[in-house]
KELUMFI-511667 format. One record per residue: residue in one letter; chain; z, y, x of N, C-alpha, C, O, CB in turn. Coordinates in Angstrom, 1 decimal. Each point is the difference from the previous one (the first is absolute). Glycine has a CB too. Example, Ala and Ser with C-alpha at 12.3 -4.5 7.8 and 13.67 -1.06 7.14 Angstrom:
KELUMFI-511667
   code   unit      npz      npy      npx     capz     capy     capx      cpz      cpy      cpx      opz      opy      opx     cbpz     cbpy     cbpx
      a      A      7.8     -5.7     13.2      0.0      1.2     -0.9      0.0      1.2      0.9      0.7      0.0      1.0      0.5     -1.2     -2.9
      s      A     -1.9      2.3      1.5      0.0      1.1      0.9      0.8      1.1     -0.8      0.1      1.1      0.5     -2.3     -1.7      0.7
***
This chain:
KELUMFI-511667
   code   unit      npz      npy      npx     capz     capy     capx      cpz      cpy      cpx      opz      opy      opx     cbpz     cbpy     cbpx
      m      A      0.0     -1.2      0.8      0.0      1.2     -0.8      0.0      1.3      0.9     -0.7      0.9     -0.3      1.9     -2.2     -1.5
      i      A     -0.4      1.3      2.8      0.1      1.1      0.9     -1.3      0.3      0.7     -0.5      1.1      0.1      2.9     -1.5      0.3
      f      A     -3.1     -0.7      0.0     -1.3      0.1      0.6     -1.0      0.7     -0.8     -0.7      0.9      0.4      1.2     -3.0      0.8
      y      A     -0.6      1.7     -2.5     -1.0      0.6     -0.9      0.4      1.4     -0.3     -1.0      0.9     -0.1      0.6     -3.1     -0.9
      l      A      1.6      2.6      0.9      0.4      1.4     -0.2     -0.4      0.8      1.2     -0.6      1.1     -0.1      2.5     -1.8     -1.3
      v      A     -1.6      0.2      2.6     -0.4      0.8      1.2     -1.5      0.1      0.1     -0.5      1.1      0.3      2.6     -1.9      0.9
      l      A     -2.8     -0.3     -1.4     -1.5      0.0      0.0     -0.6      1.0     -1.0     -0.9      0.8      0.4      1.0     -3.2      0.4
      v      A      0.4      2.4     -2.0     -0.5      0.9     -1.0      0.3      1.5      0.4     -0.9      0.8     -0.2      1.2     -2.6     -1.6
      i      A      0.9      2.1      2.3      0.3      1.3      0.4     -0.9      0.5      1.1     -0.5      1.1      0.0      2.9     -1.5     -0.6
      i      A     -2.7     -0.5      1.6     -0.9      0.4      1.1     -1.4      0.2     -0.5     -0.7      1.0      0.5      2.2     -2.3      1.1
      i      A     -2.0      0.4     -2.4     -1.3      0.2     -0.5     -0.2      1.3     -0.9     -1.0      0.7      0.2      0.8     -3.2     -0.2
      i      A      1.2      2.8     -0.8      0.0      1.2     -0.7      0.0      1.2      0.9     -0.8      1.0     -0.2      2.0     -2.1     -1.7
      q      A     -0.4      1.1      3.0      0.0      1.0      1.0     -1.4      0.2      0.6     -0.5      1.1      0.1      3.0     -1.6      0.3
      r      A     -3.1     -0.6      0.0     -1.3      0.1      0.6     -1.1      0.5     -0.9     -0.8      0.8      0.4      1.5     -2.7      1.0
      l      A     -0.6      1.5     -2.7     -1.0      0.5     -1.0      0.2      1.5     -0.2     -1.0      0.8     -0.1      0.9     -3.0     -1.0
      a      A      1.3      2.7      1.1      0.3      1.4     -0.2     -0.5      0.8      1.3     -0.6      1.1     -0.2      2.6     -1.6     -1.2
      e      A     -1.8     -0.1      2.5     -0.5      0.6      1.3     -1.6      0.1      0.0     -0.5      1.0      0.4      2.5     -1.9      0.8
      l      A     -2.6     -0.1     -1.8     -1.5      0.0     -0.1     -0.4      1.1     -0.9     -1.1      0.7      0.2      1.0     -3.1      0.3
      r      A      0.8      2.7     -1.5     -0.3      1.0     -1.0      0.1      1.4      0.7     -0.8      0.9     -0.1      1.6     -2.3     -1.8
      i      A      0.3      1.6      2.7      0.2      1.2      0.7     -1.1      0.2      1.0     -0.5      1.1      0.2      3.0     -1.3     -0.5
      a      A     -2.8     -0.9      1.0     -1.1      0.1      1.1     -1.3      0.4     -0.7     -0.7      0.8      0.6      1.9     -2.6      0.8
      r      A     -1.5      1.3     -2.5     -1.3      0.4     -0.7      0.0      1.4     -0.4     -1.0      0.7      0.2      0.8     -3.0     -1.1
      s      A      1.4      2.8      0.4      0.1      1.4     -0.3     -0.2      0.9      1.2     -0.7      1.0      0.0      2.3     -1.6     -1.9
      n      A     -0.9      0.2      3.0     -0.1      0.7      1.3     -1.4      0.0      0.5     -0.5      1.0      0.6      2.9     -1.6     -0.1
      e      A     -3.1     -0.6     -0.6     -1.4     -0.1      0.4     -0.9      1.0     -0.7     -0.8      0.7      0.6      1.2     -3.1     -0.1
      l      A     -0.2      2.5     -1.8     -0.9      0.9     -0.8      0.3      1.5      0.4     -0.9      0.8      0.1      0.9     -2.5     -2.0
      w      A      1.3      2.0      2.1      0.4      1.3      0.4     -0.6      0.4      1.4     -0.5      1.1      0.1      2.6     -1.3     -1.5
      m      A     -2.0     -0.7      2.3     -0.5      0.3      1.4     -1.5      0.1      0.0     -0.6      0.9      0.6      2.6     -2.1      0.4
      k      A     -2.7      0.2     -1.7     -1.5      0.0      0.0     -0.5      1.3     -0.7     -1.1      0.5      0.3      1.1     -3.0     -0.2
      s      A      0.7      3.0     -1.1     -0.4      1.2     -0.7      0.1      1.2      0.9     -0.6      1.0     -0.3      1.3     -2.0     -1.9
      r      A      0.0      0.9      3.3      0.1      1.0      1.0     -0.8     -0.2      1.3      0.1      0.7      0.9      2.2     -0.3     -1.8
      g      A     -3.2     -1.4      0.8     -0.9     -0.3      1.1      0.5     -1.1      1.0     -0.6      0.0      1.1      0.0      2.3     -1.3
      a      A      1.5     -3.1     -0.2      0.5     -1.1      0.9     -1.1     -1.1      0.2     -0.8     -0.2     -0.9      3.2      0.7      0.2
      f      A     -2.3     -1.2      1.8     -0.9     -1.1      0.3      0.8     -1.3      0.1      1.1      0.0      0.4     -2.7      1.5      0.8
      e      A      0.9     -2.6     -1.7      0.7     -1.3      0.1     -0.6     -0.8      1.2     -1.2      0.1      0.3      1.6     -0.1     -2.8
      f      A      0.5     -0.7      3.2     -0.4     -0.8      1.1      0.6     -1.4     -0.2      0.9     -0.2     -0.8     -1.0      2.2      2.4
      g      A     -0.5     -3.0     -0.9      0.6     -1.4      0.0     -0.2     -0.8     -1.3      0.8     -0.8     -0.3      0.8      1.7      1.9
      q      A     -2.7     -0.6     -2.3     -0.2     -0.6     -1.3     -0.2     -1.5      0.2      0.5     -0.8     -0.9     -1.5      2.8      0.0
      k      A      0.4     -2.5      2.0     -0.2     -1.4      0.1      1.3     -0.8      0.2      0.2     -1.0     -0.7     -2.4      1.5      1.8
      h      A      3.1      0.0     -0.3      1.2     -0.7      0.2      1.0      0.2     -1.1      1.0     -0.8     -0.2     -1.3      0.9      2.6
      y      A      0.1      0.9     -3.2      1.0      0.3     -1.1      0.0     -1.2     -1.0      1.0     -0.4     -0.5     -1.4      2.9      0.7
      k      A     -0.8     -3.0     -0.5     -0.1     -1.1     -0.9      0.8     -1.2      0.5      0.6     -0.7     -0.8     -2.9      1.5      0.0
      l      A      2.2     -1.1      2.1      0.7     -1.1      0.6      1.5      0.3     -0.1      0.8     -1.0     -0.2     -2.7      0.5      1.8
      m      A      2.3      1.7     -1.4      1.4      0.3      0.0      0.6     -0.2     -1.5      1.1     -0.5     -0.1     -1.4      2.2      2.0
      v      A     -0.4     -1.3     -2.9      0.4     -0.2     -1.3      0.1     -1.5     -0.3      0.9     -0.4     -0.6     -2.0      2.6     -0.1
      m      A      0.1     -2.9      1.1      0.0     -1.5     -0.2      1.2     -0.6      0.7      0.7     -0.9     -0.5     -3.2      0.9      0.4
      m      A      2.8      0.5      1.4      1.2     -0.6      0.7      1.3      0.3     -0.8      0.8     -0.9     -0.1     -2.1      1.2      2.3
      h      A      1.4      0.9     -2.6      1.3      0.3     -0.7      0.1     -0.7     -1.4      1.1     -0.4     -0.4     -1.1      2.6      1.5
      s      A     -1.1     -2.4     -1.7      0.0     -0.8     -1.3      0.3     -1.4      0.3      0.8     -0.6     -0.7     -2.5      2.1     -0.3
      l      A      1.1     -2.1      2.0      0.3     -1.4      0.4      1.4     -0.2      0.4      0.6     -1.1     -0.1     -3.0      0.8      0.7
      f      A      3.0      1.3      0.0      1.4      0.0      0.4      0.9     -0.5     -1.2      0.8     -0.9      0.1     -1.2      2.7      1.7
      f      A      0.2     -1.1     -3.0      0.8     -0.3     -1.2     -0.4     -1.4     -0.5      0.9     -0.7     -0.5     -0.8      3.1      0.0
      v      A     -1.3     -2.8      0.6     -0.4     -1.3     -0.5      0.6     -1.1      0.9      0.6     -1.0     -0.5     -2.8      1.9     -0.3
      s      A      2.2     -0.7      2.1      0.6     -0.9      1.0      1.5     -0.1     -0.2      0.6     -1.1      0.0     -2.4      1.6      1.6
      l      A      2.4      0.7     -1.8      1.5      0.0     -0.2      0.4     -0.8     -1.2      0.9     -0.8      0.0     -0.8      3.0      1.1
      l      A     -0.8     -1.9     -2.2      0.2     -0.7     -1.3     -0.2     -1.5      0.2      0.8     -0.8     -0.5     -1.5      2.9     -0.8
      a      A     -0.4     -2.5      1.9     -0.3     -1.4      0.1      1.0     -0.7      0.9      0.5     -1.1     -0.3     -2.9      1.6      0.0
      e      A      2.8      0.1      1.4      1.0     -0.6      0.9      1.3     -0.2     -0.7      0.6     -1.0      0.2     -1.8      2.0      1.8
      v      A      1.7      0.0     -2.7      1.3     -0.1     -0.6     -0.1     -1.0     -1.1      1.0     -0.8     -0.2     -0.5      3.2      0.7
      i      A     -1.5     -2.5     -1.3     -0.1     -0.9     -1.1     -0.2     -1.4      0.5      0.7     -0.9     -0.4     -1.6      2.7     -1.1
      f      A     -0.2     -2.0      2.2     -0.4     -1.4      0.4      0.9     -0.6      1.1      0.1     -1.2      0.0     -2.4      1.8     -0.7
      l      A      2.8      0.2      1.6      0.8     -0.5      1.0      1.5      0.1     -0.3      0.9     -0.2      0.8     -2.7      0.7      0.9
      k      A      2.1      0.0     -2.9      1.3      0.1     -0.6      0.9      0.8      1.0      1.2     -0.4      0.3     -1.5     -1.7     -1.5
      r      A     -0.1      3.3      1.6      0.8      0.9      0.8      1.0      0.6     -0.8     -0.2      0.3     -1.2     -1.7      0.1      2.7
      e      A      3.0     -0.1     -0.9      1.2      0.6     -0.7      0.4      1.3      0.8     -0.5      0.3      1.1      1.2     -2.6     -2.0
      l      A      0.2      3.0      0.2      0.5      1.2      0.6      0.7     -0.3      1.4      0.7     -1.0      0.1     -0.4      2.0     -2.4
      s      A     -0.6     -0.2      3.2      0.5     -0.2      1.4      1.5      0.1      0.0      0.6      0.9     -0.7     -2.7     -0.1      1.7
      p      A      2.8     -1.6     -0.2      1.5      0.2      0.2      0.3      1.4      0.6      1.1      0.5     -0.1     -0.8     -3.0      0.3
      y      A     -1.3      3.1      0.4      0.1      1.3      0.6     -0.5      1.1     -0.9     -0.2      1.2      0.5      0.0     -2.2      1.8
      w      A      0.1      0.7     -3.6     -0.6      1.0     -0.9      0.7      1.4      0.0     -0.7      1.0     -0.2      0.1     -3.0     -1.2
      p      A      1.9      2.1      1.6      0.6      1.3     -0.1     -0.5      0.9      1.1     -0.3      1.2     -0.2      2.3     -2.2     -0.8
      v      A     -2.2      0.5      2.2     -0.5      0.7      1.2     -1.5      0.4     -0.3     -0.4      1.1      0.3      2.1     -2.2      1.3
      l      A     -2.4      0.1     -2.0     -1.5      0.2     -0.2     -0.2      1.0     -1.2     -0.9      0.8      0.1      0.5     -3.1      0.7
      l      A      1.2      2.2     -1.8     -0.1      1.0     -1.1      0.3      1.4      0.4     -0.7      0.9     -0.4      1.3     -2.8     -1.2
      v      A      0.5      2.1      2.4      0.3      1.3      0.6     -1.2      0.5      0.8     -0.4      1.2     -0.1      2.9     -1.7      0.1
      l      A     -3.0     -0.3      0.9     -1.2      0.4      0.8     -1.2      0.3     -0.9     -0.6      1.0      0.2      1.4     -2.5      1.6
      f      A     -1.0      0.7     -2.8     -1.1      0.4     -1.0      0.2      1.3     -0.7     -0.9      0.8     -0.1      0.5     -3.3     -0.2
      l      A      1.6      2.7     -0.1      0.4      1.3     -0.7     -0.2      1.2      0.9     -0.4      1.1     -0.4      2.0     -2.3     -1.1
      i      A     -1.2      1.0      2.8     -0.2      1.1      1.0     -1.5      0.3      0.2     -0.4      1.1      0.0      2.6     -1.8      1.1
      t      A     -3.0     -0.4     -1.0     -1.4      0.2      0.1     -0.6      0.8     -1.2     -0.9      0.8      0.2      0.8     -2.9      1.2
      q      A      0.6      1.8     -2.6     -0.5      0.7     -1.2      0.4      1.5      0.1     -0.8      0.8     -0.4      1.0     -2.9     -0.9
      g      A      1.0      2.4      1.8      0.3      1.4      0.2     -0.9      0.7      0.9     -0.4      1.1     -0.2      2.8     -1.7     -0.3
      v      A     -2.6     -0.1      1.7     -0.9      0.7      1.0     -1.4      0.0     -0.5     -0.8      1.0      0.3      2.2     -1.8      1.5
      r      A     -1.8     -0.2     -2.6     -1.4      0.0     -0.6     -0.2      1.3     -0.9     -1.0      0.7      0.1      1.0     -3.3      0.0
      v      A      1.0      2.8     -1.0     -0.1      1.2     -0.9      0.0      1.3      0.9     -0.7      0.9     -0.3      1.9     -2.2     -1.6
      w      A     -0.3      1.3      2.9      0.0      1.2      0.9     -1.3      0.2      0.6     -0.5      1.2      0.1      2.9     -1.7      0.4
      a      A     -3.0     -0.5      0.0     -1.4      0.1      0.7     -1.0      0.5     -1.0     -0.8      0.9      0.3      1.4     -2.7      1.4
      l      A     -0.7      1.1     -2.8     -1.0      0.4     -1.0      0.2      1.4     -0.5     -1.0      0.8     -0.2      0.8     -3.2     -0.5
      s      A      1.4      2.8      0.4      0.3      1.3     -0.5     -0.2      1.1      1.0     -0.3      1.1     -0.3      1.9     -2.1     -1.3
      s      A     -1.4      0.6      2.9     -0.2      1.0      1.1     -1.5      0.3      0.1     -0.4      1.2      0.3      2.3     -2.1      0.9
      l      A     -2.8     -0.1     -1.4     -1.4      0.3      0.0     -0.5      0.7     -1.3     -1.0      0.7      0.0      0.7     -2.7      1.5
      g      A      1.0      1.8     -2.6     -0.4      0.6     -1.2     -1.4     -0.4     -0.5     -0.3     -1.1      0.0      1.8      3.0      0.6
      r      A     -2.3     -0.9     -0.9     -1.3     -0.2     -0.5     -0.9     -0.6      1.1     -1.1     -0.5     -0.4      1.4      2.4     -1.2
      f      A      0.1     -1.9      2.8     -0.8     -0.6      1.1      0.2     -1.5      0.2     -0.7     -0.6      0.7      0.7      2.8      0.4
      w      A      1.0     -2.7     -1.8      0.2     -1.5      0.1     -1.0     -0.8     -0.8     -0.4      0.4     -1.1      2.8      0.0      1.4
      n      A     -2.9     -1.5      0.3     -0.9     -0.8     -0.7      0.0     -1.4      0.6      0.4     -0.2      1.2     -1.8      2.2     -1.7
      t      A      0.9     -3.0     -0.2     -0.1     -1.3      0.5     -1.4     -0.1      0.8     -0.2     -0.9      0.8      1.6     -0.1     -2.7
      k      A     -2.3      1.9      1.6     -1.2      0.1      0.7      0.1      1.0      1.2      0.9      0.8      0.0     -2.2     -1.4     -2.2
      i      A      0.3      0.6      3.0     -0.1      1.0      1.1     -0.8      1.1     -0.6     -1.3     -0.1      0.0      1.5     -1.6      1.9
      i      A      0.4      2.8     -2.3     -0.7      1.1     -0.6      0.6      1.2      0.8      1.2      0.3      0.0     -1.5     -1.3     -2.3
      v      A     -0.7      1.8      2.9      0.4      1.1      0.8     -0.6      1.3     -0.5     -1.2      0.0     -0.2      1.4     -1.5      2.2
      l      A      0.6      2.5     -2.2     -0.5      1.3     -0.3     -0.2      0.8      1.2      1.0      0.3      0.8      0.2     -0.4     -3.0
      p      A     -2.4      0.5      2.5     -0.3      0.8      1.2      0.9      1.2      0.2      0.2      0.8     -1.0     -2.6     -1.6      0.9
      n      A      2.9      1.0      1.3      0.8      1.1      0.4      1.3      0.2     -0.8      0.6      1.0      0.1     -2.7      0.1      0.5
      a      A      2.5     -2.2     -1.3      1.3      0.1     -0.6      1.1     -0.1      1.0     -0.1     -0.5      1.1     -0.8     -0.6     -3.2
      n      A      2.1      1.7      1.8      1.1      0.0      0.9      0.6     -1.5      0.0      0.2     -0.5     -1.1      0.3      3.0      0.7
      i      A     -0.3     -3.0      1.6      0.5     -1.3      0.1      1.5      0.0     -0.3      0.8      0.9      0.5     -2.5     -1.5      1.2
      v      A      2.2     -0.3     -2.5      1.4      0.0     -0.4      0.8     -0.6      1.1     -0.2     -1.0      0.6     -0.4      0.7     -3.0
      r      A      1.6      1.1      2.8      1.0     -0.4      1.1      1.4      0.2     -0.5      0.8      0.7      0.7     -2.5     -0.1      1.1
      k      A      2.0     -1.1     -3.0      1.3      0.1     -0.5      0.5     -1.3     -0.5     -0.8     -1.0      0.0      0.4      3.4     -0.7
      g      A      1.6     -2.5      0.2      0.5     -1.3     -0.4      0.0     -1.0      1.2      0.3      0.4      1.1     -1.1      0.1     -3.5
      p      A      0.5     -1.7      2.1     -0.1     -1.0      1.1     -1.1      0.2      1.0      0.0     -0.6      1.0      1.0     -1.0     -2.6
      y      A     -2.0      2.5      1.2     -1.1      0.3      0.8      0.4      0.9      1.2     -0.7      0.2      0.9     -0.8     -0.5     -2.9
      r      A      2.8      0.8      2.0      0.5      0.7      1.1      0.3     -0.9      1.2      0.0      0.4      1.1      1.0      1.3     -2.7
      f      A     -0.8     -3.0      1.3      0.4     -0.9      1.0     -1.1     -1.0      0.4      0.0     -0.3      1.2      2.3      0.4     -2.2
      i      A     -3.1     -0.5      0.1     -1.1     -0.9      0.4     -1.3      0.3     -0.9      0.1      0.7     -1.0      1.6     -2.5      1.6
      k      A     -2.8      1.4     -0.1     -1.3      0.3     -0.6     -0.2     -0.8     -1.3     -0.6      0.5     -1.0     -0.3      0.0      3.2
      h      A      1.4     -1.8     -2.3     -0.4     -0.9     -1.1      1.2     -0.6     -0.6      0.1     -1.3      0.0     -2.2      0.9      1.1
      p      A      3.1      1.1     -1.7      1.2     -0.6     -0.5     -0.4     -0.9     -1.2      0.7     -1.1     -0.2      0.6      3.0      0.9
      n      A     -2.3     -1.6     -1.5     -0.3     -0.9     -1.1     -0.5     -1.3      0.4      0.3     -1.1     -0.6     -0.8      3.1     -0.7
      y      A     -0.2     -2.1      2.4     -0.5     -1.3      0.5      1.2     -0.8      0.5      0.0     -1.3     -0.1     -2.2      2.3      0.7
      v      A      3.2     -0.4      0.0      1.2     -0.7      0.5      0.7     -0.5     -1.2      0.5     -1.2      0.0     -0.3      2.7      2.0
      i      A     -0.1     -0.8     -3.1      0.7     -0.4     -1.2     -0.7     -1.2     -0.6      0.6     -1.0     -0.4      0.2      3.3      0.0
      v      A     -2.1     -2.2      0.3     -0.8     -1.1     -0.6      0.2     -1.3      0.8      0.1     -1.1     -0.5     -1.8      2.7     -0.4
      t      A      1.7     -1.4      2.2      0.2     -1.2      0.9      1.3     -0.6     -0.2      0.1     -1.3     -0.1     -1.6      2.3      1.8
      i      A      2.5     -0.2     -1.8      1.4     -0.5     -0.3      0.0     -0.7     -1.3      0.6     -1.1     -0.1      0.4      2.9      1.5
      e      A     -1.6     -1.2     -2.4      0.0     -0.6     -1.4     -0.7     -1.4      0.0      0.5     -0.9     -0.6     -0.5      3.2     -0.3
      l      A     -1.1     -2.4      1.7     -0.7     -1.3      0.0      0.8     -1.1      0.7     -0.4     -1.2     -0.2     -1.8      2.5      0.1
      i      A      3.2     -0.9      0.8      0.9     -1.0      0.6      1.2     -0.2     -0.9      0.4     -1.2     -0.3     -1.2      1.9      2.6
      v      A      1.5      0.4     -2.7      1.3     -0.1     -0.7     -0.2     -0.6     -1.4      0.8     -0.8     -0.4      0.0      2.8      1.7
      i      A     -1.8     -1.6     -2.1     -0.1     -0.5     -1.3     -0.1     -1.6      0.0      0.7     -0.6     -0.8     -1.9      2.8      0.1
      p      A      0.3     -2.8      1.5      0.0     -1.4      0.0      1.3     -0.7      0.5      0.4     -1.0     -0.5     -2.9      1.2      0.8
      l      A      3.0      0.4      0.7      1.3     -0.5      0.6      1.1      0.0     -1.0      0.9     -0.8      0.0     -1.6      1.5      2.3
      l      A      0.7      0.3     -3.2      1.0      0.1     -1.1      0.0     -1.3     -0.8      1.1     -0.4     -0.5     -1.4      2.9      0.5
      f      A     -0.8     -3.2     -0.1     -0.1     -1.2     -0.8     -0.4     -1.2      0.8     -0.5     -1.0     -0.5     -0.1      2.4     -1.4
      q      A      0.8     -1.3      3.3     -0.2     -1.1      0.9     -1.5     -0.4      0.0     -0.3     -1.2      0.2      2.7      0.4     -0.5
      a      A     -3.3      1.7      0.0     -1.4     -0.3      0.0     -0.6      0.2      1.4     -0.7      1.0      0.2      0.5     -0.4     -2.7
      y      A      0.5     -1.4      3.4     -0.3      0.1      1.4     -1.5      0.0      0.3     -0.4      0.7      0.9      2.6     -1.7     -0.3
      i      A     -2.9      0.2     -1.3     -1.4     -0.1      0.2     -0.7      1.3     -0.3     -0.8      0.5      0.7      0.9     -3.0     -1.2
      t      A      0.2      3.0     -0.7     -0.5      1.3     -0.4      0.4      1.1      1.0     -0.9      0.8      0.4      1.0     -1.5     -2.8
      a      A      1.1      0.7      2.9      0.4      1.0      0.9     -0.8     -0.1      1.3     -0.4      1.1      0.5      2.7     -1.1     -1.4
      g      A     -2.5     -1.2      1.4     -0.7     -0.1      1.2     -1.5      0.3     -0.1     -0.5      0.8      0.8      2.1     -2.6     -0.2
      i      A     -2.3      1.3     -1.6     -1.4      0.2     -0.2     -0.3      1.5     -0.2     -0.9      0.5      0.6      0.7     -2.8     -1.6
      f      A      1.0      2.9      0.1     -0.3      1.4     -0.3      0.4      1.0      1.1     -0.5      1.2      0.0      0.7     -1.8     -2.4
      t      A      0.8      0.2      3.2      0.3      0.9      1.1     -1.2      0.0      1.0     -0.3      1.1      0.5      2.8     -1.7     -0.7
      l      A     -3.1     -0.5      0.4     -1.1     -0.1      0.9     -1.3      0.7     -0.6     -0.7      0.7      0.7      1.6     -2.9      0.2
      l      A     -1.1      2.0     -2.2     -1.1      0.6     -0.7      0.1      1.6      0.0     -0.9      0.7      0.2      0.6     -2.8     -1.6
      n      A      1.6      2.5      1.2      0.2      1.4      0.0     -0.2      0.6      1.4     -0.5      1.1      0.1      2.2     -1.4     -2.0
      a      A     -1.2     -0.4      2.9     -0.2      0.5      1.4     -1.5      0.1      0.3     -0.5      1.0      0.6      2.6     -2.1      0.1
      a      A     -2.9      0.2     -1.2     -1.5      0.0      0.2     -0.6      1.2     -0.7     -0.8      0.7      0.5      0.8     -3.2     -0.2
      m      A      0.5      2.7     -1.6     -0.5      1.1     -0.8      0.4      1.4      0.7     -0.9      0.9      0.0      1.1     -2.3     -2.1
      l      A      1.0      1.5      2.5      0.4      1.3      0.7     -0.8      0.2      1.3     -0.2      1.2      0.4      2.5     -1.4     -1.5
      y      A     -2.7     -0.8      1.7     -0.7      0.1      1.3     -1.4      0.7     -0.3     -0.5      0.7      0.8      1.6     -2.8      0.1
      i      A     -1.6      1.9     -2.1     -1.3      0.6     -0.5      0.3      1.3     -0.6     -0.7      1.0      0.3     -0.3     -3.3     -0.6
      r      A      2.0      2.4     -0.6      0.2      1.1     -0.8      0.5      1.3      0.7     -0.5      1.1     -0.2      0.9     -2.7     -1.6
      i      A      0.6      1.4      2.7      0.6      1.1      0.6     -1.0      0.8      0.9     -0.1      1.2     -0.1      2.3     -2.4      0.0
      p      A     -3.0      0.5      1.0     -1.0      0.7      0.7     -1.0      0.7     -0.8     -0.4      1.2      0.3      0.7     -2.8      1.5
      a      A     -0.7      1.0     -3.0     -0.9      0.7     -0.9      0.6      1.2     -0.6     -0.7      1.1     -0.1     -0.4     -3.3     -0.4
      e      A      2.3      2.1      0.1      0.7      1.2     -0.6      0.2      1.1      1.0     -0.3      1.2     -0.3      1.4     -2.7     -1.3
      e      A     -0.7      1.1      2.8      0.3      1.1      1.0     -1.4      0.6      0.5      0.0      1.2      0.3      2.1     -2.5      0.5
      k      A     -3.1      0.5     -0.7     -1.3      0.6      0.3     -0.5      1.0     -1.0     -0.5      1.1      0.4     -0.1     -3.2      0.8
      a      A      0.8      1.8     -2.5     -0.4      0.9     -1.1      0.8      1.3      0.1     -0.5      1.1     -0.2     -0.2     -3.1     -1.2
      l      A      2.0      1.8      1.6      0.9      1.2      0.0     -0.3      0.9      1.3      0.0      1.2     -0.1      1.8     -2.6     -1.1
      k      A     -2.1      0.7      2.3     -0.4      0.8      1.2     -1.3      0.8     -0.2     -0.1      1.1      0.6      1.3     -2.8      0.8
      q      A     -2.1      1.1     -2.1     -1.3      0.7     -0.2      0.1      1.2     -0.9     -0.7      1.0      0.2     -0.4     -3.2      0.1
      l      A      2.0      2.1     -1.3      0.0      1.1     -1.0      1.2      0.9     -0.1      0.1      0.9     -0.7     -1.5     -2.5     -0.5
      t      A      2.4      1.3      2.1      1.2      0.8     -0.1      0.6      0.2      1.5     -0.7     -0.5      0.9      1.2     -0.4     -3.2
      e      A      0.6      1.5      2.4      0.7      0.2      1.3      1.0     -1.1      0.2      1.1      0.3      0.4     -1.4      2.2     -0.6
      y      A     -0.1     -3.7     -0.1      0.9     -1.2      0.1      0.6     -0.2      1.4      1.2     -0.1      0.1     -2.5     -0.9     -2.0
      d      A      0.4      1.1      2.9      0.5     -0.2      1.4      1.0      1.0      0.4      1.0     -0.3      0.6     -3.2     -0.6     -0.1
      t      A      2.0      2.2     -0.8      0.9      1.0      0.3      1.3     -0.1     -0.7      1.1      0.1      0.6     -3.0      1.4     -0.2
      t      A      1.8     -1.8     -1.7      1.2     -0.1     -0.8      0.9     -1.2      0.4      1.2      0.1      0.1     -2.4      0.9     -2.0
      f      A      0.6     -2.1      2.3      0.8     -1.2      0.3      0.0     -0.3      1.5      0.2     -1.1      0.5     -0.8      0.2     -2.6
      k      A      0.4      2.0      2.9      0.1     -0.1      1.5      1.4     -0.5      0.3      1.0      0.5     -0.6     -2.8      1.3      1.0
      n      A      2.0     -2.7      0.5      1.3     -0.6      0.4      0.7     -0.7     -1.1      1.2      0.1     -0.1     -1.1      1.7      1.8
      c      A     -0.8     -2.4     -2.7      0.6     -0.7     -1.1     -0.5     -1.4      0.0     -1.2     -0.2      0.1      1.5      2.3     -1.5
      n      A      0.5     -3.1      1.3     -0.4     -1.4      0.0     -0.5     -0.4     -1.4      0.4      0.6     -1.0      1.2     -1.1      2.9
      r      A     -2.4     -0.6     -1.9     -0.5     -0.5     -1.3      1.2     -0.6     -0.8      0.1      0.3     -1.2     -2.3     -0.8      2.3
      f      A      3.0     -0.4     -0.6      1.0     -0.7     -0.7      1.4      0.1      0.3      0.9     -0.1     -0.8     -2.7     -1.4      0.5
      v      A      2.1      1.8      1.6      1.4      0.1      0.5      0.3      1.4      0.4     -0.7      0.6      0.7      0.5     -3.0      0.1
      p      A      1.3      3.0     -1.4      0.3      1.3      0.3      0.4      0.2      1.5      0.6     -1.0      0.6      0.2      1.3     -2.9
      e      A     -1.1      0.8      2.9      0.3      0.2      1.4      1.5      0.4      0.0      0.4      1.1     -0.5     -2.8     -0.3      1.1
      l      A      3.3     -1.7     -0.2      1.4      0.3     -0.1      0.5      0.8      1.2      0.9      0.8     -0.2     -0.7     -2.9     -1.0
      l      A     -0.8      2.0      2.3      0.4      0.8      1.2     -1.1      0.9      0.4     -1.1     -0.5      0.3      2.6     -1.3      0.4
      k      A     -1.3      3.1     -0.8     -1.0      0.9      0.4     -0.1      0.0      1.5      1.0     -0.1      0.7     -0.5      1.6     -2.7
      k      A     -1.7     -1.4      2.4     -0.3      0.1      1.5     -0.1      1.5      0.4     -0.7      0.7     -0.6     -0.5     -3.0      0.6
      y      A      2.1      2.6      0.9      0.0      1.4      0.5     -0.6      0.0      1.4      0.4     -0.8      0.9      1.6      1.4     -2.3
      d      A     -2.8      0.4      1.7     -0.5      0.2      1.3      1.0      0.8      0.8      0.6      0.9     -0.5     -3.0     -1.0     -0.3
      s      A      2.6     -0.4      2.1      1.0      0.7      0.8     -0.6      1.2      0.7      0.6      0.7      0.8      0.6     -2.8     -0.5
***
C-alpha cells in the first residue's frame, strides 16, 4: 500500500512538472527562445517512463518490500524534494525538461545554482537511486543509475553548448563546478 501511495505521489508530481515545463516552453519560445537536443529528449522521456515501469514490475513480481532503512531513505528523498523545488523555483520561467535557451537572457545564479551548475541533475540522480532502494528494488536502482549516467553524458554537454552559444553562461559560471560545490576557495598568494 505504501509503495502505491509513494508511486502515485511521484507520478502526479512529474505530471505537474511537465505541465509547468510546457507553459514555460511556450512563454520562452514566444520571446524568441530556441530548442536544442530534441533527438536525445525522446530517449530521456522514455528512460524516465521506463523507470516507473521497472520499479513497479520489480516490486510486484519480485515481491520487494519496504526497506528496513526506510526512515533514512525517506528523509533523504524528502530532502531531495525540497532541493528540487528550490532549484525549479530558482529558475522560474526558465526551468524546463527540454533544453530551451532564450538568447541573451541573464543566467540564473541564485538558489542552489550559487553552488553548482546542475543541481536538478544531481537531484534526479539521487532520486533514481533512493526511490528504488526505498522498496529494495536493487535491479531498477542499478540499471537506471547507469542509464541516467549515460543520458547525462549526452545531455549536459548539449545543454552547456547551447547556453554558451546564446548567453553569458561561461562568464556567469566561471569557477563553478557541475555537480559538487567548491567547498574550499582557492586563494592566490
